[in-house]
N, C-alpha and C positions, 0 to 999 in steps of 0.2 A: 504494500500500500504506500509506503514511504517513497519507494523508487518511482512508482507510477505518479505520485503527487509531484515529485521533483521534475519528472519528464513533462508533465502537463502544465507546470507553472508558467512557462513562457507563452503558451497558447492561451491559457486562461487570463493571464495578465493583459495580453494583446486584445482579447475580446472585451475585457472590462474597460480598457482605455477607449476602445472604439465605441462601446455603449455610452460611456461617460461623455465622449466627444459629441455623439449624436444627440444626446439629451440636452447638454449644456451649450453646444455650438462652439466649444473650445477646440483649439488646435492641439494635435498630438505631436509633440516635438519629434523631429526626425522623419516625419511622413514624406517630406520632400527634400531634395538635395540639389546642390550646385555641383556640376561636374566641370573640371578644368581640362581642356584639351589643347595641346600645342600644335601649331601648324607652321610649315616652312614659309608660306607666303599668303597674301590676301586671297588669291584665286583659289588655292587649296582650302583655305578657311571657309570661303563662301560656299564652295562645292560640298564640303563636309557638313556645314551648317544646314544647307538646303536639304541634303540627303537625310539628316537627322529629323528635320521638320516634316519631310515627305513621309517618313515612316511613323510619324506621330510619337516619337520617342522623347519629345520635349515640348514644353509650352512656349519657350522663349530662348533664344540664343543671342548673346552679345558677341560681337567680333571686336576685340580690343586691338588698337594699333600696335605697330612694331615695338618690341622690347628687346633689349640685349640679353642674351642667355650665355651663361658660362656653365660648362658641365664636363665631366669626364666621360670619354667614350673610348673603349678599347685601350684603356690605360693612358690616354693622352688628354690634356686639357684642351677643350674646344671652345670656340666663341662663335656665336651666330645671332642673327636676328630672327625673331619668331612672332607669330600672331597668336593670340590666346582667345579661345572660345570659352565663354561662361554659359553653361547649359543648365537651365532650370527645368527640373523634371520630378517625377515621383521617385522616391528612394527604391521602390520595388522594380523600377525600370533600369537601374544602374547596370546590372549585369548584362541585360540585353543591349543597352546602349554601348557598353564597353566592347562587347563581342562584335557588334556591327561596325563600330568605328575602326577597330583593329582590322576588319576585313576590307575596308576601303581606304585606309590611311597609307600614304606612301612611306612613312618612317618604318624602319624595322621594329622598333619598340617605341610606339607613340606614348606620350604622357596622357594618361586618362586616369584622373583621380577625382574623388568626390568627397564632399563634406555635407553632413546632414544640416538642414535648416532647423535651428532651435526655435526661433520665433520670427514674426514678421507681420506685415499688414494682413489681417485676416481675409480681407476681400481679395488681395493678390494671391494668397495661398489657396483660396477657394477657386480662383480662376485657373491656377495651375492644375488643381484637381480635376476641374471640368474639361481642360484642354488636352490632357494626356489620358488616353483610355486605360482602364484597369487591365491587369494581366489577362 
């Protein structure tokens, strides 16, 4: 019984949070995320952003202008300019988003990382929810 209770705790907690959110209209921290994706140039960034939007993997993508990047690659210090995508989506879509971007990105190992959204404008977070279909 104890083992079953421990195994069921995450599921029961998630259901309780969802029920609380539905009743009170409050936001469940971490329901949405921002993914960061680096791109070599503006055209690649636009192409990837559009592909993400066409697949409905995000509600919104910012394309940030060039930034200088320093990193180690194959033991050597490299320097380049990159374009950064900020992708707003459901946290549940991060795995699918990451797999899809890796399949179309020209980099051997593209940067695709995400951070959960803790809080924000409730109307904006609701709009993300409505814009990105559930799994």
